[in-house]
C-alpha positions, -999 to +999 in steps of 0.1 A: +458+659+624+434+680+602+397+676+602+378+673+569+340+674+565+331+661+530+297+660+514+286+649+479+254+661+463+226+639+476+210+618+448+173+618+441+155+587+454+136+582+420+155+552+407+191+540+401+216+566+390+238+564+359+275+568+356+273+605+349+256+610+383+283+589+399+313+609+386+295+642+391+297+640+429+299+608+449+330+592+433+354+623+434+342+629+470+351+594+479+385+598+463+392+628+484+378+612+516+400+581+511+430+603+505+426+624+536+421+593+557+453+578+542+471+610+552+461+603+588+434+630+590+400+628+607+372+626+581+335+628+582+321+619+548+283+622+545+257+616+518+220+608+518+191+602+495+169+632+485+135+618+491+110+647+488+095+666+459+078+658+427+102+632+413+098+610+444+060+612+443+058+604+405+083+575+409+063+560+437+030+563+418+046+547+388+058+518+410+024+515+425+038+518+460+031+541+490+057+568+489+074+560+522+077+524+514+091+533+479+117+556+495+127+530+520+132+504+494+151+527+470+174+540+499+184+503+506+191+498+469+211+529+465+230+521+497+239+486+484+251+500+450+272+526+468+289+498+488+294+480+455+314+509+442+333+511+475+320+545+484+333+550+519+305+571+534+306+574+572+269+577+569+244+574+541+213+591+554+178+601+543+163+635+539+130+622+552+147+616+586+133+631+618+166+649+622+160+667+589+124+675+598+134+691+630+163+710+616+145+723+585+116+736+606+142+752+629+159+770+601+125+782+587+117+796+621+150+814+625+147+829+590+113+842+599+126+856+631+152+875+611+126+890+588+138+869+558+105+851+550+076+867+532+042+853+521+033+854+484+000+847+466+007+828+434-013+816+404-010+778+401-025+750+381-052+730+400-064+696+389-101+691+397-098+653+390-069+649+414-082+674+439-048+691+443-025+718+430+000+705+405+037+715+406+053+722+372+066+687+367+032+672+374+018+688+343+024+674+308+014+686+274+027+694+239+057+717+237+049+748+217+085+749+205+091+715+190+057+697+193+070+670+217+038+656+233+053+646+266+069+680+276+067+688+313+055+721+328+090+732+337+110+720+306+107+701+274+131+671+276+132+668+238+143+704+229+154+715+264+133+747+262+124+761+296+087+763+300+059+775+323+028+752+327+006+777+309+029+775+278+019+739+271-007+730+245-033+705+256-020+703+292-029+674+314-022+660+348+008+637+349-009+618+378-043+610+363-041+623+327-070+645+333-073+677+313-098+693+338-073+719+349-078+755+361-057+783+375-062+790+412-046+812+438-024+796+465-002+811+492+035+802+497+065+813+517+095+829+500+131+832+512+142+868+508+175+859+492+178+893+476+183+909+510+214+888+514+229+895+480+258+917+492+267+893+520+266+863+495+287+881+469+313+891+495+315+855+507+318+841+471+345+867+462+366+855+492+369+819+477+399+824+455+406+787+452+372+777+439+370+763+403+361+789+377+330+767+369+317+772+404+322+810+408+311+818+372+277+800+378+273+816+412+280+851+398+257+846+368+228+839+392+238+868+413+238+894+385+219+881+354+185+896+347+172+913+378+199+896+399+193+873+428+156+867+432+136+857+463+128+819+461+097+800+471+104+775+499+070+758+502+049+736+479+013+722+478+023+685+481+014+657+505+049+642+508+076+663+525+084+681+557+053+699+571+056+737+571+062+747+607+079+775+624+103+757+647+080+737+671+048+758+663+022+757+636+026+783+608-008+800+604-021+798+568+004+771+558-016+741+569-013+711+545+018+725+528+054+711+529+088+727+524+102+728+489+127+700+483+154+725+474+150+741+509+152+709+529+176+688+508+208+708+516+199+710+552+201+672+552+239+676+550+238+689+586+209+666+597+229+636+582+256+643+608+229+640+635+218+607+620+254+595+620+258+605+656+227+586+666+238+555+647+273+556+663+260+563+697+274+592+717+292+610+688+292+648+690+280+659+655+279+696+664+317+698+665+316+693+628+289+718+620+288+746+646+317+771+649+308+777+685+312+740+692+347+735+676+340+735+638+363+765+633+391+741+626+371+719+601+378+721+564+345+716+546+344+705+510+313+699+488+313+679+455+286+683+429+276+686+393+273+721+378+235+720+378+235+719+416+259+749+420+233+777+422+215+761+452+248+754+470+264+788+464+233+809+470+202+794+484+218+771+510+243+797+521+215+822+523+197+798+547+229+795+568+238+831+568+202+843+572+197+822+604+223+843+621+235+812+639+271+799+640+268+772+614+298+761+593+298+773+557+315+754+529+352+762+524+357+746+490+330+738+464+343+714+438+319+713+408+320+692+377+307+694+341+287+666+325+298+632+314+281+625+280+274+591+265+284+580+230+277+614+213+246+623+233+234+625+269+228+599+295+191+597+300+174+582+330+139+584+314+151+569+281+174+543+297+203+556+276+237+548+290+251+526+317+234+527+351+253+520+383+238+485+390+244+475+354+280+486+355+287+464+385+271+434+367+296+439+339+329+445+357+342+451+392+340+486+406+377+495+402+374+493+364+347+520+365+363+540+393+396+543+374+382+552+340+357+577+354+381+595+377+410+596+352+385+611+326+367+633+352+348+662+336+365+690+355+372+717+329+347+707+302+321+680+295+337+646+289+326+619+265+321+582+275+325+558+246+331+521+248+363+525+228+377+550+253+367+528+282+383+497+267+415+516+260+418+531+294+411+498+312+434+477+291+463+501+288+463+516+323+450+488+346+459+456+328+490+465+308+507+488+333+497+481+369+484+446+367+512+434+344+539+449+367+525+432+398+522+398+380+557+399+364+575+408+396+558+384+420+559+355+396+596+360+387+605+362+423+586+331+432+603+312+404+638+323+412+638+331+449+606+317+464+579+336+481+603+355+503+619+388+495+656+382+486+686+398+502+716+411+483+728+438+460+731+476+463+714+504+444+732+517+414+727+546+389+694+532+376+679+529+410+691+564+421+675+579+390+643+561+397+643+575+433+647+610+420+619+605+395+596+590+422+603+618+446+592+644+421+561+623+411+552+617+448+552+655+455+532+662+423+507+635+431+502+647+467+499+684+456+473+675+430+453+654+455+454+683+481+442+706+454+414+682+444+426+681+408+412+647+400+425+642+364+459+655+371+462+632+402+452+602+380+478+612+354+505+615+380+496+581+396+497+565+362+532+581+356+543+565+389+531+531+377+549+536+343+581+546+361+582+511+377+575+494+344+602+513+326+627+505+354+618+468+352+623+467+314+656+485+316+670+465+346+657+432+331+663+410+362+655+380+341+688+387+322+708+401+351+703+369+371+723+349+346+754+369+355+748+386+388+723+369+411+728+395+439+720+424+416+689+406+403+678+401+439+681+438+445+662+446+414+633+423+422+633+434+459+629+469+446+601+458+423+582+442+453+586+474+472+571+493+443+541+470+444+536+479+481+541+516+472+515+514+443+490+497+466+491+527+491+491+554+464+464+537+444+440+530+472+419+562+469+413+554+432+410+516+431+406+505+467+397+468+460+428+462+438+450+481+463+437+459+491+446+427+471+482+441+465+486+449+502+474+414+511+498+399+486+527+419+501+514+409+536+511+445+548+484+453+573+495+488+583+505+516+559+515+552+560+513+577+532+547+578+515+565+611+512+601+599+507+608+575+478+639+560+492+621+550+524+592+537+504+612+514+482+633+500+510+603+493+534+602+456+527+635+439+536+650+405+529+631+376+544+596+393+543+571+369+529+546+376+501+522+358+478+515+361+441+482+380+437+454+367+415+452+384+381+442+420+391+426+431+358+412+413+328+412+431+295+380+441+278+377+423+245+365+438+212+335+414+214+325+426+248+329+462+237+306+458+208+281+438+228+279+465+255+277+493+231+246+478+215+230+468+248+232+503+264+222+524+234+185+527+242+158+516+266+165+500+300+145+468+307 
């Protein structure tokens, strides 16, 4: 039994995420976790909500709620939606947990002990009306590049130009709208990442199996411009983890909190502590500390490409710089963006389909299949309602759903709801076995390699192989002349349904569970031999006809949804 630690990028707490966020981390991570469990391996799959930083404060203020209450409510909502998409987290934690407070402060103390923290005096915008320093995103104004009047102090969302707060024309506080701003000095802590550049580069160079997307982004940040820069790890905010050096106060840092991008990745580790507490008596350190048994753990992270720099440089710098035996990631699977109908998904503009809305339209498996089979691995991928309709109708309804329906209904009509005896395999069946053996190996190899789209293509090819066999064998014709041979053909078809259920479970777990229930199978093992797999269910085994697995998306629905999700969210 292998041990797999799996984490997906933790989503911001500020609202419900869109489908691009889902396919960028959580969904492919769930696919891999489900697959490893199906192979009989031990899995710890962790995720959490990212609850600190400017986005959380702004969202809470907009909602008119105290920030802790807002984060608690949104965590419950995101957790419910995750369950709706059948995301099989072993724990869905919170970066505001006491475990993360303690561990973040511990790492900061260790980094300081190792000489990797320095104090820096900065010039920062101060709002007299609000009585506080304003982080970049708290400052709004007119973009000097395009004239957009709601540009933020870090970036203009309209033209995407990177900005500094002092670049904005007519700057104002995003909190109060006040223009009574001035530049003041403030002191912050910086992680001396530059001192770890050689160690980080050597570590990244050792990861030969990482996607090119991951390593290219990491090396760009290592070498472009002046190379890897030291990074601020504190902010002048009210909400966050107080700046402490382990268990002691940090002189001169009173009233400050750690920067969200310092504490958020540490939550991956802290989340295991939350899981252990929730389970009662679990040893979380055996997953995270190499001196406690984590040497034999394979750790995989899943994330969108915008998160790669922090996970290949800043977070590893924290781990390596602590000089403690923490587990570093073994494989970092990164993804490009999923675009929407010729543009981008936009949370602020309500453009695109959000996760709660998707579940109101169709069951989770429809979305899981289309998103995973069109996963943006090697380049950005485009979501259009036409593509979605085609994928759902052709793959799920016409291929998998139709096969299960035809086989079970034909058997019930001709032989009853019991698998029939009779007949021996012939040339057609032997050819199918050879085909399936090759496909099974390919599918397993692609899943092991975390090649999501290729895995989906191979799974669909396995479904198609059964359909082609059924069409060629034509038991509805065979039965007129040779009932025993027809019984063999339909018995093989029923076994294929059981095989499809097991293989499809990582992609479409709800539909797979229905097929297993119909075949009256409670225990399954991952198939590695086609002949064994298609002879598993023998004569006399009872089954039921499953309800219609997938309903086709109509042209009317497609056009209605395309219009509904083209602009603002209610």
